[in-house]
Each structure stands twice: as structure tokens, then as C-alpha cells.
C-alpha positions, -999 to 999 in steps of 0.1 A, spaced: -834 475 243 -835 440 257 -822 438 291 -791 416 294 -788 389 319 -764 400 346 -737 376 357 -729 379 394 -691 384 400 -675 365 429 -668 386 460 -633 391 474 -641 368 503 -651 341 479 -619 345 459 -598 343 490 -617 312 501 -612 296 467 -575 303 468 -572 288 502 -588 255 493 -563 226 496 -548 212 465 -541 175 463 -506 166 473 -484 147 449 -454 125 454 -422 146 453 -439 179 463 -419 201 486 -441 218 513 -433 239 543 -449 229 576 -447 233 614 -434 207 638 -463 196 661 -446 167 679 -413 150 680 -407 116 696 -391 82 690 -416 74 662 -406 105 642 -418 141 637 -454 151 632 -457 181 609 -487 203 601 -487 210 564 -517 233 563 -555 230 557 -558 209 589 -536 183 574 -507 165 591 -480 142 580 -454 121 597 -417 120 591 -405 85 601 -371 81 617 -358 65 586 -365 97 567 -344 119 589 -311 101 591 -291 128 574 -299 153 601 -269 164 622 -273 174 659 -271 210 647 -300 205 622 -321 185 647 -324 217 668 -342 233 638 -368 205 641 -380 213 676 -418 218 683 -430 250 667 -402 252 642 -409 256 604 -394 229 583 -393 219 546 -405 184 539 -409 162 508 -441 142 502 -433 105 498 -468 91 500 -499 114 499 -521 88 514 -499 64 534 -510 30 548 -535 45 573 -543 76 552 -517 98 569 -492 116 546 -457 102 547 -430 129 546 -392 130 543 -368 155 558 -338 138 541 -352 143 506 -363 178 513 -329 186 528 -312 173 496 -335 194 473 -330 225 494 -292 219 493 -293 217 455 -313 250 454 -288 267 478 -258 255 458 -273 270 426 -278 303 445 -242 301 456 -230 296 421 -249 327 409 -240 349 439 -204 337 443 -208 332 480 -189 305 499 -206 275 514 -197 255 545 -190 218 540 -174 189 559 -149 165 543 -164 130 547 -143 109 523 -117 109 495 -103 91 465 -75 94 441 -92 123 424 -100 145 454 -123 148 484 -160 141 490 -177 167 511 -211 169 528 -232 201 523 -262 197 546 -268 161 536 -258 165 499 -225 151 487 -203 172 465 -168 167 451 -136 188 454 -110 178 427 -74 174 439 -64 205 419 -89 226 439 -77 215 473 -50 233 494 -26 206 505 8 210 522 39 209 499 50 176 513 17 160 502 29 160 465 42 124 466 12 110 485 -19 132 484 -42 104 496 -25 102 529 -28 140 533 -66 137 524 -71 110 550 -58 133 577 -83 159 567 -115 138 569 -138 155 594 -126 190 587 -153 217 581 -143 244 557 -156 271 534 -157 263 497 -166 281 465 -192 264 443 -178 260 408 -205 238 391 -240 225 399 -257 200 375 -289 186 391 -296 163 362 -262 146 365 -264 148 403 -230 166 402 -217 195 423 -181 206 422 -165 228 449 -132 245 453 -112 251 485 -84 269 466 -107 295 451 -122 302 485 -87 306 501 -77 329 473 -107 351 477 -102 352 515 -66 362 511 -75 389 487 -99 403 512 -73 400 540 -48 417 517 -70 447 510 -77 451 547 -41 447 556 -29 472 530 -53 498 545 -41 491 581 -3 489 574 17 520 581 52 527 568 78 527 595 60 501 617 73 467 628 53 436 621 57 399 627 54 374 598 64 341 584 88 335 555 68 318 527 94 316 500 129 326 490 144 334 456 175 350 441 162 386 447 148 383 482 123 366 506 85 367 507 70 372 542 33 365 550 21 393 573 -13 376 580 -31 377 548 -7 395 525 29 388 514 56 415 515 90 413 499 123 417 517 147 426 488 181 409 491 196 444 497 174 448 528 182 414 544 214 425 561 239 453 563 266 428 554 269 414 518 245 385 512 256 358 487 226 336 493 192 346 507 189 312 525 220 322 545 198 347 563 162 333 563 145 300 554 109 292 545 87 287 576 109 309 598 91 335 619 106 370 616 101 406 626 102 430 597 102 468 592 76 482 568 95 503 542 67 511 517 30 503 511 20 507 475 -19 507 475 -21 511 437 -1 481 428 -8 463 462 28 457 470 45 458 504 83 464 507 99 451 539 133 452 556 151 430 580 183 451 583 165 482 594 158 465 627 195 461 635 221 488 641 238 502 610 275 496 606 279 534 607 264 537 642 297 528 659 321 537 630 336 565 650 347 541 677 362 516 652 378 539 627 401 570 628 420 592 604 454 576 594 443 541 604 454 513 582 426 488 572 421 459 549 395 462 521 380 444 491 374 463 458 337 460 450 332 484 420 353 505 396 343 539 383 362 565 362 369 585 394 380 557 417 374 523 432 347 515 458 361 493 485 344 475 514 362 474 547 352 451 576 324 435 555 300 464 559 313 499 554 322 510 519 347 537 512 362 552 481 398 552 468 399 582 446 418 577 414 444 602 427 450 580 457 456 548 438 491 555 426 518 582 426 519 580 388 492 594 365 465 568 356 435 571 333 413 545 350 415 525 383 417 492 364 453 501 356 461 495 392 433 473 408 405 449 398 372 440 414 378 414 441 413 426 450 421 427 487 442 457 496 459 473 526 446 509 527 449 541 549 419 561 559 425 597 547 390 613 552 359 606 572 323 621 570 303 597 591 271 617 590 271 614 552 284 578 554 316 586 535 351 573 540 381 582 519 408 556 514 443 556 500 464 529 485 494 550 475 499 565 510 503 530 524 529 522 497 547 555 503 548 548 540 564 514 535 589 528 509 599 556 534 608 532 562 646 528 566 660 495 555 678 478 583 713 465 575 729 436 594 767 434 598 787 406 611 800 411 647 836 423 650 860 396 658 
């Protein structure tokens, strides 16, 4: 057998040495380095393999005071290669371009992760707001901004007042080729409110009293913001007295104290009450009413067995069908109608069960039983 020529394999040390050999830098490369010096001429950065590059002042204009702290001596920074050789053989670097590239990468990560990003409003136009994300400009369409209701007629004026604000946004779209990034304040606010709502639903307890702000009114009640979640005060829980219009009791923007009636975790609903924080009309009913007392009432509802009637705007009593007339009737509508105002007598009271019995016929019988006064001419 002919002996083969053995080929010597590289050692591990040689492989590591080969891997550590510097590769030639190219324009546009992003490299990480360490700040060695910082002065009025710029920043000297060590980029490995005993190589150093300079970041001129003109290539670090986008750095805010907050970001400049990250460029102190000894800090690790990301830089972009502008000129691998430079005029005197020193590599020319840029923090501005590196910051922009890093921002594009971060925005893409935010799109994929769904996280929010901090940005500052730096300008606006008719279509929306221009925001700065660590040196990168992105756009927030008007439809994705949260503006006050009064801004509907002049959104540009509202946007002008917001220049300089720093907020959290959701990243909707990133297109590096078209140099386009679209953000949304509305989506971020909606997500934050959902998180606040979940937390509030877990913390709220039925029977407690909370402070809130009326956010809207409608025919069936008022919505109150409790600090992240809206609860509903149904029109029947606004007042013990009849409510013809919700805005008679509360208005949008008004701060109120509300009583928590129910917390529905499954459907994420909160039922509130205003009237439960004020005395009920039955609390002092014993002081205001007594058996045999004559009162005035308004018919609110007719049933086969009688007519419900509200007295003194708050307490509802029942005129049983047998107490409507001394003649036999089949239905209360033969004697009264809803909306009629009547003079009635209280014939029964059960205040613990919130029941008052009223009578129409006993008032009429009383008046009929009164003697009729006759007047005669004086004797001459």
C-alpha cells in the first residue's frame, strides 16, 4: 500500500486567529465600537483590530442631550462607515446615519412584537403629525391621532399646540425602501385603556364609592370614566325623582361620585348609580305621610288590579281597582288615565316594603258626605 501524503489540519488557535483577522471596511457598514475620546472636534471611536475612527460634529447633529449621555468615554456605540480611508487615512464615521438605521430596525421589531415606541411630535401638516423616533422621522395620520372634540373644525390649530409633546405610539407600517413609517396614537391609547380596564375590573368592588368624569350622555343613561374604564349610570339610577332628560342631572365633563352596583367580569361591564348616594324618599316617609292624609298624585301606570300613582314626585303608591270608584269597574281606565292628577287619601302604609295604598273614592265620599251650607236672607 502506498502511503498517502498527509495534509496538516489547522489548529484551533490558528482558526481563531484567522477568524479574528480584520476584514476591510466598506462604505455604509454598521459597526459597534467604544468611545475613546469626546471633544469639540467630535468623538474618537475604537472599532476593533486596533483601528479607530472619528465621528465629526457634523455627523452627530441628531443626538439629543439624552442620547449624548450614551456617548461618554467608555460607552459602546453603533456607528456607520462613511469613508473607510478618510483624507488622512483615518476612518470617517457617522452616528446620525447609524442612529437612523438602528431606528429602522427597532421600528420593524416593534411592528412584529406589537410594542409601543416613544416619539416626539416635531411638525404637522393637513394630513397629520410628523414625529421623531430617535432621529428618524415618522408620520401619524390625522385619523390615528387623539384630538379634542372641538378640534374637528380646525385640526391644524390643535396639532400646532401639540408640537413638542412626547408620547407612546403603536407602529402600524414600516417600509424601508420607500422611507416610510406610519404610527398611531389612537391604537396606543386604545391598548392602554384596555389594560387599565382589565386592571380596574379586578380592583373594583360592588358597593364601593368611586370618583369619575362623565364622558357622554344618551337617552338611556350616562357614561362615567373611572380612570381607565367607563361605567354606565342607567337613567333609572340617576335620581330617585323622575328624570325626563339625562342632561338635567349630569353633563359631559362633570366630575361625579358614583356607587358601584355591579361588576361583570365576563362581559367587562360596570353598572353605576348616582341615586344610591342620596337618601331614598322612603327614609323620611313616616314623617311626611300618615294614614288618612289627603295627598295629590299623578297616575303613572294602569294595571288590571289598579293604578300606580306617584305622590310628591318620588313615592309611588297603588290605587286598588276597588278604591277607584264606589261602582263596579272592570279596568282602571274606566275611571282614570295615565297622566291624570288626582286628590287621594292614604288608606294603608307598609314603609319597610315600600308600599302605600291610596284611595280615590274615599276622597269623593268624604266630599259628598259634607253638609251643604244654605244661605238665607236676613229677617227684616
